[in-house]
N, C-alpha and C positions, 0 to 999 in steps of 0.2 A: 114571372108573367110577362115582363117586357121582352125577355129573350124569345119567348114563344110568339109574341106579336111581330117580331122582326121577321119571322119565317112566313107570315101570311102573304106578303107580296111574292115571295119565291114560290109558294104553293100555287097561288093564282096563276103565275107565269107558266109553271109546269102543266097545269090544267089546260091553259090556252094552247100550249104547244101540242100536248098529247091527245087531248080530247077533240079540239077544234082544228088541229093541224095548222095553226097559225104559223107564219114564218118567224124564225128566231129574232130577226131585227125588230119586228113589231112587239114581240113578247118582251124583249129586253127593254124597249122603250116604256112599255106599260109597267114592267117591274120597277124601272128607275123612278117613274112618276109615283107609283104606289109607295115605294121606299121613302121618297121625299115627304109624301103626305103623312105616312106613319111616323117618320122622324119628327116632323113638325108638331103633330098632335100629341105624341106620346113622350117625346124627349124635349120638345120645345126648342129645337135647334134651327136657326135660320141659316141653312146651308148656302143659300144665294149670297147672303151678306159675308159669310166666311170666304167663299170663293172670290168674291169681289175684293176682299181685303188682300188677297194674294195675287190678284190678276196681273199686275205689271211685272212682278218678279217671275211669275209662271211664263208669261210671254217671252221675257228676256232669256230665261233658261231654255225654253223650247227653241228659240231662234239660235242660241249658242250650240245646242245639240244638233240642230238641222244643218248648221254650217260645216259640220264635220263630214267629209266625204268618206262614207263607210261602205262603198260599193264592194260587194262580195265578188271578187274577180278570181281569186285563187284560194285553194285550201292546201295547207301544208302542215301536217301534224308535227313535223320536226322544227317548225318555227315556234320556239318556246315562248309562251305567253301571248302569242298572236297567231294562232293557227288559221284564222280567217283574214289575216292581213293587218297592216298597221292602222288603217282607218277604223276598222272594227275594234281594234284594241283601244284606240283613242276614244271612241264613243263609249265603250264599256268603262274605261277609266273615268270618263267624265261623269257618268251616272253614279258609279261607286264612290267617287270622291265627293259628289254632292250629298250622297247618303251619309257618308261619314261626317261631313261638315254639319249636317242637320241632326246628328246624334243617333242615327240608325246603326244597327249591326249590319256589317257588310261582309261579303266573301267573294273573292275572285276564284273561279274554278278553272285555273290554268288557262285563262283566256277563252275558254269554251262557253262560259256562262258566268253570270254573277247573281248574287242574292242581296237584296236590300230588305231587311226584316223589321217588322213592327209587331210588337206584342211582348208580353212578359212570361209566356208559358211555353211549354214544349210544342204546343200546337199554335199555329198562327195562320193568318190569312195570306194567301199567295196570289200572285197574278203573273202571267207569262207575257213577255213582250220581246220583240227583237229589235236590234239596232242596225242591222245591215240593210242596205237598199239595193235595188236593181240598178244597173248602169243607166245613166241619165239619157243617153241617146241624143237625138237631134229634134229640132222643130218645137222646142219648148217656148212658151211665151215669156217666162221669167227664168233667170239663171238658177240652176238646180241647187246650188249650195250657198246662196246669199240670204235665204229666208226673208224675202221681202214681204211687206204687208201692203196689200191692195184691197180696197173695199172690205176692210176688217177681216181679211183672211190672210193666213201665212201661206206663201207659195214656196215650196222647196221639195226636193226629193226626200221622201220619208215623212212628210207632214201628216199624211193619213195612214200610211202603212210603213212603219209602225212606231216611229219616233214620237209623233204627236200624242197618240193614245198612251204610249208608255209613260210619257211625261205627265199626262192627265192622271193616271193611276198613282204615280209617284206623289203628285201634289195632293191627291185625296188622302193618302197615308200621312203626308206631312201635316195637313190641316188637322186631321184627327189627333195626331201626336201632339202638336203644338197647342191645340185647344184643350188638351187634357182629357179627351174622350177615351175611356178605357174599353178595350175589347174583352169580351167574356163569352163563354159558351152559354 
């Protein structure tokens, strides 16, 4: 029964997108809100308190990742383990090492991609993110690789696309894992 209830926000989101032609960002926001509401009422989990418990470490880890210059400037399939350059290898190694340290199964796919897996079955939840960034360019207000915080916002190349969101997904998995919340179909 609880597994079925978890799909209600997803179904509502699909209806909003397909029937009413709502934009994806609004549907995702509504889905997120409904998911939190369902989790609170049916599982009695205070997600806000859990996230706040990890806030300082999440900010530090995000800043550390953002400080890695992973500009995608060249691609060389003959560069073993770093086909997208040394900066991208460093960013990938950073995430995979953090995953290993936190007890996740990890896999480096020859420097092309990596897996950080959570779950005890053949099937598991996945998320896709990337750690490369476009070249910084000129005219920026803040240095692109210092990950400075101003007005409660982190400014750095990759903060929004896609290192910040990748770290957010990682911490969501970490919180579920460390809090003993089991995944099931």
